[in-house]
N, CA, C, O and CB atoms as a CASP TS submission, in Angstrom:
PFRMAT TS
TARGET T0000
AUTHOR 0000-0000-0000
METHOD Language model
MODEL 1
PARENT N/A
ATOM      1  N   MET     1      57.467  77.137 147.442  1.00  0.00           N
ATOM      2  CA  MET     1      58.712  77.021 146.917  1.00  0.00           C
ATOM      3  C   MET     1      59.614  77.205 148.031  1.00  0.00           C
ATOM      4  O   MET     1      60.463  76.328 148.196  1.00  0.00           O
ATOM      5  CB  MET     1      58.951  77.941 145.823  1.00  0.00           C
ATOM      6  N   LYS     2      59.579  78.286 148.906  1.00  0.00           N
ATOM      7  CA  LYS     2      60.426  78.464 149.940  1.00  0.00           C
ATOM      8  C   LYS     2      60.418  77.242 150.956  1.00  0.00           C
ATOM      9  O   LYS     2      61.434  76.896 151.559  1.00  0.00           O
ATOM     10  CB  LYS     2      60.070  79.733 150.580  1.00  0.00           C
ATOM     11  N   THR     3      59.282  76.666 151.085  1.00  0.00           N
ATOM     12  CA  THR     3      59.141  75.655 152.023  1.00  0.00           C
ATOM     13  C   THR     3      60.035  74.393 151.435  1.00  0.00           C
ATOM     14  O   THR     3      60.748  73.699 152.161  1.00  0.00           O
ATOM     15  CB  THR     3      57.541  75.321 152.243  1.00  0.00           C
ATOM     16  N   THR     4      59.897  74.209 150.073  1.00  0.00           N
ATOM     17  CA  THR     4      60.723  72.954 149.645  1.00  0.00           C
ATOM     18  C   THR     4      62.171  73.430 149.709  1.00  0.00           C
ATOM     19  O   THR     4      62.965  72.545 150.028  1.00  0.00           O
ATOM     20  CB  THR     4      60.337  72.376 148.079  1.00  0.00           C
ATOM     21  N   ILE     5      62.682  74.633 149.475  1.00  0.00           N
ATOM     22  CA  ILE     5      64.123  74.937 149.747  1.00  0.00           C
ATOM     23  C   ILE     5      64.490  74.820 151.065  1.00  0.00           C
ATOM     24  O   ILE     5      65.563  74.269 151.315  1.00  0.00           O
ATOM     25  CB  ILE     5      64.490  76.222 149.353  1.00  0.00           C
ATOM     26  N   ARG     6      63.743  75.270 152.027  1.00  0.00           N
ATOM     27  CA  ARG     6      64.051  75.122 153.512  1.00  0.00           C
ATOM     28  C   ARG     6      64.120  73.784 153.861  1.00  0.00           C
ATOM     29  O   ARG     6      65.097  73.426 154.518  1.00  0.00           O
ATOM     30  CB  ARG     6      63.061  75.766 154.401  1.00  0.00           C
ATOM     31  N   LEU     7      63.127  72.833 153.496  1.00  0.00           N
ATOM     32  CA  LEU     7      63.107  71.424 153.636  1.00  0.00           C
ATOM     33  C   LEU     7      64.364  70.766 153.047  1.00  0.00           C
ATOM     34  O   LEU     7      64.961  69.951 153.751  1.00  0.00           O
ATOM     35  CB  LEU     7      61.879  70.883 152.996  1.00  0.00           C
ATOM     36  N   PHE     8      64.775  71.022 151.930  1.00  0.00           N
ATOM     37  CA  PHE     8      65.917  70.513 151.365  1.00  0.00           C
ATOM     38  C   PHE     8      67.140  70.841 152.066  1.00  0.00           C
ATOM     39  O   PHE     8      68.028  70.004 152.227  1.00  0.00           O
ATOM     40  CB  PHE     8      66.006  70.915 150.084  1.00  0.00           C
ATOM     41  N   GLY     9      67.221  72.118 152.518  1.00  0.00           N
ATOM     42  CA  GLY     9      68.388  72.645 153.220  1.00  0.00           C
ATOM     43  C   GLY     9      68.485  71.886 154.493  1.00  0.00           C
ATOM     44  O   GLY     9      69.569  71.442 154.872  1.00  0.00           O
ATOM     45  N   SER    10      67.406  71.726 155.151  1.00  0.00           N
ATOM     46  CA  SER    10      67.498  70.949 156.454  1.00  0.00           C
ATOM     47  C   SER    10      67.769  69.519 156.258  1.00  0.00           C
ATOM     48  O   SER    10      68.415  68.945 157.134  1.00  0.00           O
ATOM     49  CB  SER    10      66.230  71.063 157.254  1.00  0.00           C
ATOM     50  N   VAL    11      67.374  68.875 155.249  1.00  0.00           N
ATOM     51  CA  VAL    11      67.746  67.738 154.923  1.00  0.00           C
ATOM     52  C   VAL    11      69.203  67.392 154.803  1.00  0.00           C
ATOM     53  O   VAL    11      69.767  66.477 155.403  1.00  0.00           O
ATOM     54  CB  VAL    11      67.157  67.531 153.912  1.00  0.00           C
ATOM     55  N   VAL    12      69.756  68.259 153.928  1.00  0.00           N
ATOM     56  CA  VAL    12      71.121  68.324 153.650  1.00  0.00           C
ATOM     57  C   VAL    12      71.960  68.630 154.995  1.00  0.00           C
ATOM     58  O   VAL    12      72.951  67.956 155.275  1.00  0.00           O
ATOM     59  CB  VAL    12      71.343  69.402 152.552  1.00  0.00           C
ATOM     60  N   LEU    13      71.573  69.527 155.688  1.00  0.00           N
ATOM     61  CA  LEU    13      72.289  69.855 156.898  1.00  0.00           C
ATOM     62  C   LEU    13      72.318  68.735 157.885  1.00  0.00           C
ATOM     63  O   LEU    13      73.347  68.464 158.504  1.00  0.00           O
ATOM     64  CB  LEU    13      71.702  71.038 157.524  1.00  0.00           C
ATOM     65  N   ALA    14      71.040  67.992 158.060  1.00  0.00           N
ATOM     66  CA  ALA    14      70.869  66.983 159.033  1.00  0.00           C
ATOM     67  C   ALA    14      71.900  65.686 158.414  1.00  0.00           C
ATOM     68  O   ALA    14      72.638  65.057 159.172  1.00  0.00           O
ATOM     69  CB  ALA    14      69.114  66.589 159.186  1.00  0.00           C
ATOM     70  N   THR    15      71.832  65.458 157.192  1.00  0.00           N
ATOM     71  CA  THR    15      72.708  64.423 156.666  1.00  0.00           C
ATOM     72  C   THR    15      74.133  64.539 156.833  1.00  0.00           C
ATOM     73  O   THR    15      74.887  63.612 157.131  1.00  0.00           O
ATOM     74  CB  THR    15      72.500  64.294 155.358  1.00  0.00           C
ATOM     75  N   THR    16      74.523  66.000 156.574  1.00  0.00           N
ATOM     76  CA  THR    16      75.996  66.152 156.880  1.00  0.00           C
ATOM     77  C   THR    16      76.180  66.191 158.342  1.00  0.00           C
ATOM     78  O   THR    16      77.308  65.875 158.721  1.00  0.00           O
ATOM     79  CB  THR    16      76.610  67.439 156.246  1.00  0.00           C
ATOM     80  N   LEU    17      75.319  66.510 159.247  1.00  0.00           N
ATOM     81  CA  LEU    17      75.664  66.502 160.738  1.00  0.00           C
ATOM     82  C   LEU    17      75.770  64.931 161.150  1.00  0.00           C
ATOM     83  O   LEU    17      76.568  64.596 162.025  1.00  0.00           O
ATOM     84  CB  LEU    17      74.439  67.339 161.678  1.00  0.00           C
ATOM     85  N   LEU    18      74.972  64.009 160.516  1.00  0.00           N
ATOM     86  CA  LEU    18      74.987  62.640 160.807  1.00  0.00           C
ATOM     87  C   LEU    18      76.203  61.950 160.294  1.00  0.00           C
ATOM     88  O   LEU    18      76.702  60.955 160.821  1.00  0.00           O
ATOM     89  CB  LEU    18      73.812  62.024 160.286  1.00  0.00           C
ATOM     90  N   SER    19      76.645  62.553 159.225  1.00  0.00           N
ATOM     91  CA  SER    19      77.694  61.793 158.591  1.00  0.00           C
ATOM     92  C   SER    19      79.139  62.208 159.264  1.00  0.00           C
ATOM     93  O   SER    19      80.166  61.544 159.125  1.00  0.00           O
ATOM     94  CB  SER    19      77.654  62.083 156.973  1.00  0.00           C
ATOM     95  N   LEU    20      79.039  63.341 159.967  1.00  0.00           N
ATOM     96  CA  LEU    20      80.240  63.728 160.685  1.00  0.00           C
ATOM     97  C   LEU    20      80.464  62.835 161.968  1.00  0.00           C
ATOM     98  O   LEU    20      81.518  62.881 162.601  1.00  0.00           O
ATOM     99  CB  LEU    20      80.138  65.236 161.077  1.00  0.00           C
ATOM    100  N   SER    21      79.445  62.048 162.297  1.00  0.00           N
ATOM    101  CA  SER    21      79.636  61.153 163.419  1.00  0.00           C
ATOM    102  C   SER    21      80.562  60.149 163.098  1.00  0.00           C
ATOM    103  O   SER    21      81.099  59.467 163.970  1.00  0.00           O
ATOM    104  CB  SER    21      78.420  60.547 163.858  1.00  0.00           C
ATOM    105  N   ALA    22      80.806  60.003 161.763  1.00  0.00           N
ATOM    106  CA  ALA    22      81.852  58.867 161.261  1.00  0.00           C
ATOM    107  C   ALA    22      83.176  59.449 161.110  1.00  0.00           C
ATOM    108  O   ALA    22      83.968  58.702 160.536  1.00  0.00           O
ATOM    109  CB  ALA    22      81.461  58.202 159.828  1.00  0.00           C
ATOM    110  N   CYS    23      83.609  60.530 161.453  1.00  0.00           N
ATOM    111  CA  CYS    23      84.608  61.176 161.341  1.00  0.00           C
ATOM    112  C   CYS    23      85.665  60.998 162.457  1.00  0.00           C
ATOM    113  O   CYS    23      86.729  61.615 162.423  1.00  0.00           O
ATOM    114  CB  CYS    23      84.195  62.358 161.174  1.00  0.00           C
ATOM    115  N   GLY    24      85.350  60.165 163.414  1.00  0.00           N
ATOM    116  CA  GLY    24      86.181  59.943 164.589  1.00  0.00           C
ATOM    117  C   GLY    24      87.691  59.625 164.233  1.00  0.00           C
ATOM    118  O   GLY    24      88.549  60.088 164.985  1.00  0.00           O
ATOM    119  N   GLY    25      88.069  58.881 163.160  1.00  0.00           N
ATOM    120  CA  GLY    25      89.367  58.401 162.791  1.00  0.00           C
ATOM    121  C   GLY    25      89.921  59.256 161.659  1.00  0.00           C
ATOM    122  O   GLY    25      90.941  58.876 161.083  1.00  0.00           O
ATOM    123  N   MET    26      89.310  60.398 161.300  1.00  0.00           N
ATOM    124  CA  MET    26      89.725  61.315 160.413  1.00  0.00           C
ATOM    125  C   MET    26      90.808  62.197 160.835  1.00  0.00           C
ATOM    126  O   MET    26      91.016  62.530 162.002  1.00  0.00           O
ATOM    127  CB  MET    26      88.695  62.020 160.045  1.00  0.00           C
ATOM    128  N   SER    27      91.495  62.561 159.798  1.00  0.00           N
ATOM    129  CA  SER    27      92.576  63.622 160.157  1.00  0.00           C
ATOM    130  C   SER    27      91.961  65.025 160.190  1.00  0.00           C
ATOM    131  O   SER    27      90.782  65.084 159.839  1.00  0.00           O
ATOM    132  CB  SER    27      93.796  63.615 159.078  1.00  0.00           C
ATOM    133  N   HIS    28      92.525  66.091 160.530  1.00  0.00           N
ATOM    134  CA  HIS    28      92.003  67.377 160.580  1.00  0.00           C
ATOM    135  C   HIS    28      91.726  67.816 159.141  1.00  0.00           C
ATOM    136  O   HIS    28      90.639  68.339 158.895  1.00  0.00           O
ATOM    137  CB  HIS    28      92.947  68.315 161.313  1.00  0.00           C
ATOM    138  N   GLN    29      92.562  67.656 158.248  1.00  0.00           N
ATOM    139  CA  GLN    29      92.394  67.849 156.860  1.00  0.00           C
ATOM    140  C   GLN    29      91.175  67.276 156.239  1.00  0.00           C
ATOM    141  O   GLN    29      90.453  67.941 155.496  1.00  0.00           O
ATOM    142  CB  GLN    29      93.490  67.343 156.213  1.00  0.00           C
ATOM    143  N   GLN    30      90.943  65.983 156.563  1.00  0.00           N
ATOM    144  CA  GLN    30      89.796  65.246 155.946  1.00  0.00           C
ATOM    145  C   GLN    30      88.446  65.845 156.626  1.00  0.00           C
ATOM    146  O   GLN    30      87.437  65.923 155.925  1.00  0.00           O
ATOM    147  CB  GLN    30      89.951  63.564 156.207  1.00  0.00           C
ATOM    148  N   LYS    31      88.415  66.232 157.866  1.00  0.00           N
ATOM    149  CA  LYS    31      87.241  66.730 158.438  1.00  0.00           C
ATOM    150  C   LYS    31      87.014  67.951 157.931  1.00  0.00           C
ATOM    151  O   LYS    31      85.857  68.320 157.729  1.00  0.00           O
ATOM    152  CB  LYS    31      87.250  66.774 159.807  1.00  0.00           C
ATOM    153  N   SER    32      88.098  68.758 157.651  1.00  0.00           N
ATOM    154  CA  SER    32      87.784  70.234 157.112  1.00  0.00           C
ATOM    155  C   SER    32      87.243  69.922 155.670  1.00  0.00           C
ATOM    156  O   SER    32      86.302  70.583 155.231  1.00  0.00           O
ATOM    157  CB  SER    32      89.236  71.335 157.064  1.00  0.00           C
ATOM    158  N   THR    33      87.778  69.004 154.988  1.00  0.00           N
ATOM    159  CA  THR    33      87.194  68.845 153.583  1.00  0.00           C
ATOM    160  C   THR    33      85.799  68.324 153.620  1.00  0.00           C
ATOM    161  O   THR    33      85.092  68.760 152.711  1.00  0.00           O
ATOM    162  CB  THR    33      88.046  67.880 152.717  1.00  0.00           C
ATOM    163  N   VAL    34      85.170  67.412 154.538  1.00  0.00           N
ATOM    164  CA  VAL    34      83.930  66.964 154.822  1.00  0.00           C
ATOM    165  C   VAL    34      83.129  68.255 155.138  1.00  0.00           C
ATOM    166  O   VAL    34      82.173  68.525 154.411  1.00  0.00           O
ATOM    167  CB  VAL    34      83.955  65.915 155.954  1.00  0.00           C
ATOM    168  N   VAL    35      83.436  69.032 156.123  1.00  0.00           N
ATOM    169  CA  VAL    35      82.650  70.040 156.386  1.00  0.00           C
ATOM    170  C   VAL    35      82.527  71.119 155.371  1.00  0.00           C
ATOM    171  O   VAL    35      81.467  71.734 155.252  1.00  0.00           O
ATOM    172  CB  VAL    35      83.033  70.512 157.505  1.00  0.00           C
ATOM    173  N   GLY    36      83.582  71.378 154.625  1.00  0.00           N
ATOM    174  CA  GLY    36      83.623  72.351 153.410  1.00  0.00           C
ATOM    175  C   GLY    36      82.439  71.906 152.417  1.00  0.00           C
ATOM    176  O   GLY    36      81.572  72.661 151.978  1.00  0.00           O
ATOM    177  N   ALA    37      82.566  70.609 152.165  1.00  0.00           N
ATOM    178  CA  ALA    37      81.675  69.953 151.130  1.00  0.00           C
ATOM    179  C   ALA    37      80.216  70.103 151.686  1.00  0.00           C
ATOM    180  O   ALA    37      79.350  70.497 150.905  1.00  0.00           O
ATOM    181  CB  ALA    37      82.081  68.330 150.877  1.00  0.00           C
ATOM    182  N   GLY    38      79.891  69.820 152.970  1.00  0.00           N
ATOM    183  CA  GLY    38      78.531  70.093 153.339  1.00  0.00           C
ATOM    184  C   GLY    38      78.131  71.418 153.417  1.00  0.00           C
ATOM    185  O   GLY    38      76.988  71.658 153.030  1.00  0.00           O
ATOM    186  N   VAL    39      78.853  72.390 153.855  1.00  0.00           N
ATOM    187  CA  VAL    39      78.513  73.773 153.705  1.00  0.00           C
ATOM    188  C   VAL    39      78.376  74.329 152.422  1.00  0.00           C
ATOM    189  O   VAL    39      77.539  75.177 152.113  1.00  0.00           O
ATOM    190  CB  VAL    39      79.378  74.500 154.313  1.00  0.00           C
ATOM    191  N   GLY    40      79.304  73.782 151.611  1.00  0.00           N
ATOM    192  CA  GLY    40      79.108  74.144 150.031  1.00  0.00           C
ATOM    193  C   GLY    40      78.010  73.759 149.352  1.00  0.00           C
ATOM    194  O   GLY    40      77.522  74.417 148.433  1.00  0.00           O
ATOM    195  N   ALA    41      77.535  72.592 149.803  1.00  0.00           N
ATOM    196  CA  ALA    41      76.270  71.830 149.155  1.00  0.00           C
ATOM    197  C   ALA    41      75.028  72.689 149.655  1.00  0.00           C
ATOM    198  O   ALA    41      74.150  73.023 148.860  1.00  0.00           O
ATOM    199  CB  ALA    41      76.120  70.094 149.701  1.00  0.00           C
ATOM    200  N   VAL    42      74.991  73.000 150.868  1.00  0.00           N
ATOM    201  CA  VAL    42      73.931  74.017 151.307  1.00  0.00           C
ATOM    202  C   VAL    42      73.778  75.114 150.647  1.00  0.00           C
ATOM    203  O   VAL    42      72.719  75.528 150.175  1.00  0.00           O
ATOM    204  CB  VAL    42      74.083  74.448 152.500  1.00  0.00           C
ATOM    205  N   GLY    43      75.045  75.721 150.581  1.00  0.00           N
ATOM    206  CA  GLY    43      75.111  77.047 150.001  1.00  0.00           C
ATOM    207  C   GLY    43      74.720  77.075 148.634  1.00  0.00           C
ATOM    208  O   GLY    43      73.917  77.932 148.266  1.00  0.00           O
ATOM    209  N   GLY    44      75.286  76.073 147.671  1.00  0.00           N
ATOM    210  CA  GLY    44      74.814  75.979 146.306  1.00  0.00           C
ATOM    211  C   GLY    44      73.379  75.606 146.258  1.00  0.00           C
ATOM    212  O   GLY    44      72.697  76.036 145.328  1.00  0.00           O
ATOM    213  N   ALA    45      72.880  74.882 147.128  1.00  0.00           N
ATOM    214  CA  ALA    45      71.370  74.683 146.985  1.00  0.00           C
ATOM    215  C   ALA    45      70.593  75.795 147.289  1.00  0.00           C
ATOM    216  O   ALA    45      69.522  75.935 146.697  1.00  0.00           O
ATOM    217  CB  ALA    45      70.876  73.638 147.809  1.00  0.00           C
ATOM    218  N   VAL    46      71.009  76.722 148.231  1.00  0.00           N
ATOM    219  CA  VAL    46      70.253  77.915 148.551  1.00  0.00           C
ATOM    220  C   VAL    46      70.418  78.949 147.397  1.00  0.00           C
ATOM    221  O   VAL    46      69.453  79.588 146.978  1.00  0.00           O
ATOM    222  CB  VAL    46      70.730  78.511 149.926  1.00  0.00           C
ATOM    223  N   LEU    47      71.588  79.078 146.934  1.00  0.00           N
ATOM    224  CA  LEU    47      71.838  80.121 146.019  1.00  0.00           C
ATOM    225  C   LEU    47      71.041  79.812 144.695  1.00  0.00           C
ATOM    226  O   LEU    47      70.502  80.720 144.061  1.00  0.00           O
ATOM    227  CB  LEU    47      73.381  80.262 145.777  1.00  0.00           C
ATOM    228  N   THR    48      70.990  78.511 144.310  1.00  0.00           N
ATOM    229  CA  THR    48      70.472  78.233 143.067  1.00  0.00           C
ATOM    230  C   THR    48      69.118  77.518 143.046  1.00  0.00           C
ATOM    231  O   THR    48      68.704  76.795 142.140  1.00  0.00           O
ATOM    232  CB  THR    48      71.425  77.486 142.375  1.00  0.00           C
ATOM    233  N   GLY    49      68.455  77.852 144.260  1.00  0.00           N
ATOM    234  CA  GLY    49      67.063  77.301 144.373  1.00  0.00           C
ATOM    235  C   GLY    49      66.746  76.054 144.485  1.00  0.00           C
ATOM    236  O   GLY    49      65.642  75.625 144.150  1.00  0.00           O
ATOM    237  N   GLY    50      67.875  75.187 145.068  1.00  0.00           N
ATOM    238  CA  GLY    50      67.574  73.843 144.988  1.00  0.00           C
ATOM    239  C   GLY    50      68.021  72.994 143.955  1.00  0.00           C
ATOM    240  O   GLY    50      67.892  71.777 144.087  1.00  0.00           O
ATOM    241  N   SER    51      68.608  73.552 142.789  1.00  0.00           N
ATOM    242  CA  SER    51      69.031  72.635 141.721  1.00  0.00           C
ATOM    243  C   SER    51      70.137  71.716 142.104  1.00  0.00           C
ATOM    244  O   SER    51      71.065  71.983 142.868  1.00  0.00           O
ATOM    245  CB  SER    51      69.449  73.394 140.543  1.00  0.00           C
ATOM    246  N   ALA    52      69.916  70.582 141.465  1.00  0.00           N
ATOM    247  CA  ALA    52      70.844  69.560 141.749  1.00  0.00           C
ATOM    248  C   ALA    52      72.453  69.843 141.218  1.00  0.00           C
ATOM    249  O   ALA    52      73.453  69.306 141.695  1.00  0.00           O
ATOM    250  CB  ALA    52      70.231  68.275 141.086  1.00  0.00           C
ATOM    251  N   LEU    53      72.422  70.702 140.250  1.00  0.00           N
ATOM    252  CA  LEU    53      73.669  71.089 139.677  1.00  0.00           C
ATOM    253  C   LEU    53      74.396  72.163 140.552  1.00  0.00           C
ATOM    254  O   LEU    53      75.621  72.256 140.621  1.00  0.00           O
ATOM    255  CB  LEU    53      73.428  71.606 138.263  1.00  0.00           C
ATOM    256  N   GLY    54      73.487  72.982 141.227  1.00  0.00           N
ATOM    257  CA  GLY    54      74.130  73.962 142.229  1.00  0.00           C
ATOM    258  C   GLY    54      74.525  73.373 143.470  1.00  0.00           C
ATOM    259  O   GLY    54      75.500  73.781 144.101  1.00  0.00           O
ATOM    260  N   THR    55      73.693  72.288 143.893  1.00  0.00           N
ATOM    261  CA  THR    55      74.112  71.614 145.136  1.00  0.00           C
ATOM    262  C   THR    55      75.497  70.840 144.984  1.00  0.00           C
ATOM    263  O   THR    55      76.392  70.861 145.829  1.00  0.00           O
ATOM    264  CB  THR    55      72.982  70.610 145.569  1.00  0.00           C
ATOM    265  N   VAL    56      75.531  70.118 143.711  1.00  0.00           N
ATOM    266  CA  VAL    56      76.876  69.411 143.653  1.00  0.00           C
ATOM    267  C   VAL    56      78.130  70.361 143.430  1.00  0.00           C
ATOM    268  O   VAL    56      79.251  70.222 143.920  1.00  0.00           O
ATOM    269  CB  VAL    56      76.837  68.362 142.479  1.00  0.00           C
ATOM    270  N   GLY    57      77.675  71.369 142.569  1.00  0.00           N
ATOM    271  CA  GLY    57      78.817  72.497 142.250  1.00  0.00           C
ATOM    272  C   GLY    57      79.290  72.888 143.637  1.00  0.00           C
ATOM    273  O   GLY    57      80.491  72.810 143.894  1.00  0.00           O
ATOM    274  N   GLY    58      78.411  73.309 144.555  1.00  0.00           N
ATOM    275  CA  GLY    58      78.642  73.831 145.817  1.00  0.00           C
ATOM    276  C   GLY    58      79.497  72.881 146.731  1.00  0.00           C
ATOM    277  O   GLY    58      80.431  73.295 147.418  1.00  0.00           O
ATOM    278  N   ALA    59      79.090  71.561 146.677  1.00  0.00           N
ATOM    279  CA  ALA    59      79.766  70.650 147.528  1.00  0.00           C
ATOM    280  C   ALA    59      81.249  70.566 146.969  1.00  0.00           C
ATOM    281  O   ALA    59      82.227  70.527 147.714  1.00  0.00           O
ATOM    282  CB  ALA    59      79.009  69.222 147.559  1.00  0.00           C
ATOM    283  N   ALA    60      81.318  70.544 145.626  1.00  0.00           N
ATOM    284  CA  ALA    60      82.664  70.345 145.131  1.00  0.00           C
ATOM    285  C   ALA    60      83.701  71.529 145.434  1.00  0.00           C
ATOM    286  O   ALA    60      84.857  71.279 145.776  1.00  0.00           O
ATOM    287  CB  ALA    60      82.562  70.130 143.636  1.00  0.00           C
ATOM    288  N   VAL    61      83.216  72.826 145.289  1.00  0.00           N
ATOM    289  CA  VAL    61      83.798  73.898 145.486  1.00  0.00           C
ATOM    290  C   VAL    61      84.202  73.963 147.060  1.00  0.00           C
ATOM    291  O   VAL    61      85.368  74.042 147.447  1.00  0.00           O
ATOM    292  CB  VAL    61      82.934  74.958 144.978  1.00  0.00           C
ATOM    293  N   GLY    62      83.146  73.922 147.847  1.00  0.00           N
ATOM    294  CA  GLY    62      83.329  73.768 149.386  1.00  0.00           C
ATOM    295  C   GLY    62      84.401  72.593 149.802  1.00  0.00           C
ATOM    296  O   GLY    62      85.230  72.777 150.694  1.00  0.00           O
ATOM    297  N   GLY    63      84.308  71.506 149.144  1.00  0.00           N
ATOM    298  CA  GLY    63      85.212  70.338 149.472  1.00  0.00           C
ATOM    299  C   GLY    63      86.627  70.930 149.231  1.00  0.00           C
ATOM    300  O   GLY    63      87.468  70.871 150.128  1.00  0.00           O
ATOM    301  N   VAL    64      86.878  71.454 148.129  1.00  0.00           N
ATOM    302  CA  VAL    64      88.207  71.879 147.818  1.00  0.00           C
ATOM    303  C   VAL    64      88.723  73.150 148.711  1.00  0.00           C
ATOM    304  O   VAL    64      89.908  73.230 149.032  1.00  0.00           O
ATOM    305  CB  VAL    64      88.232  72.219 146.302  1.00  0.00           C
ATOM    306  N   VAL    65      87.829  74.070 149.067  1.00  0.00           N
ATOM    307  CA  VAL    65      88.188  75.147 150.038  1.00  0.00           C
ATOM    308  C   VAL    65      88.509  74.423 151.323  1.00  0.00           C
ATOM    309  O   VAL    65      89.582  74.600 151.899  1.00  0.00           O
ATOM    310  CB  VAL    65      87.004  76.238 150.247  1.00  0.00           C
ATOM    311  N   GLY    66      87.519  73.560 151.795  1.00  0.00           N
ATOM    312  CA  GLY    66      87.827  73.119 153.072  1.00  0.00           C
ATOM    313  C   GLY    66      89.192  72.133 153.220  1.00  0.00           C
ATOM    314  O   GLY    66      89.837  71.905 154.243  1.00  0.00           O
ATOM    315  N   HIS    67      89.390  71.673 151.975  1.00  0.00           N
ATOM    316  CA  HIS    67      90.812  70.930 151.949  1.00  0.00           C
ATOM    317  C   HIS    67      91.885  71.634 152.155  1.00  0.00           C
ATOM    318  O   HIS    67      92.806  71.259 152.881  1.00  0.00           O
ATOM    319  CB  HIS    67      91.118  70.314 150.777  1.00  0.00           C
ATOM    320  N   GLU    68      91.849  72.888 151.430  1.00  0.00           N
ATOM    321  CA  GLU    68      93.039  73.869 151.394  1.00  0.00           C
ATOM    322  C   GLU    68      93.038  74.390 152.897  1.00  0.00           C
ATOM    323  O   GLU    68      94.096  74.323 153.522  1.00  0.00           O
ATOM    324  CB  GLU    68      92.845  75.186 150.201  1.00  0.00           C
ATOM    325  N   VAL    69      91.909  74.901 153.501  1.00  0.00           N
ATOM    326  CA  VAL    69      92.097  75.483 154.677  1.00  0.00           C
ATOM    327  C   VAL    69      92.482  74.492 155.825  1.00  0.00           C
ATOM    328  O   VAL    69      92.981  74.912 156.869  1.00  0.00           O
ATOM    329  CB  VAL    69      90.927  76.213 154.963  1.00  0.00           C
ATOM    330  N   GLY    70      92.276  73.376 155.638  1.00  0.00           N
ATOM    331  CA  GLY    70      92.651  72.062 156.624  1.00  0.00           C
ATOM    332  C   GLY    70      94.238  71.971 156.471  1.00  0.00           C
ATOM    333  O   GLY    70      94.835  71.454 157.416  1.00  0.00           O
ATOM    334  N   LYS    71      94.866  72.349 155.552  1.00  0.00           N
ATOM    335  CA  LYS    71      96.188  72.125 155.558  1.00  0.00           C
ATOM    336  C   LYS    71      97.083  72.687 156.697  1.00  0.00           C
ATOM    337  O   LYS    71      98.295  72.475 156.691  1.00  0.00           O
ATOM    338  CB  LYS    71      96.606  72.568 154.396  1.00  0.00           C
TER
END
């Protein structure tokens, strides 16, 4: 089970890093939102054992936090 969670977290992290390459034309606030969503998704997945609901919830919360921090 831990191997699955570690693999899932690695895939999410790699996807987030690859998607950040498309952030060249984004504002600081938009970049903060994307980073917050990525970190939140990884955190949600880790905390809930890889559940989809935890991952999506973490991404949503992280995106909101990143958006507010980026203001």
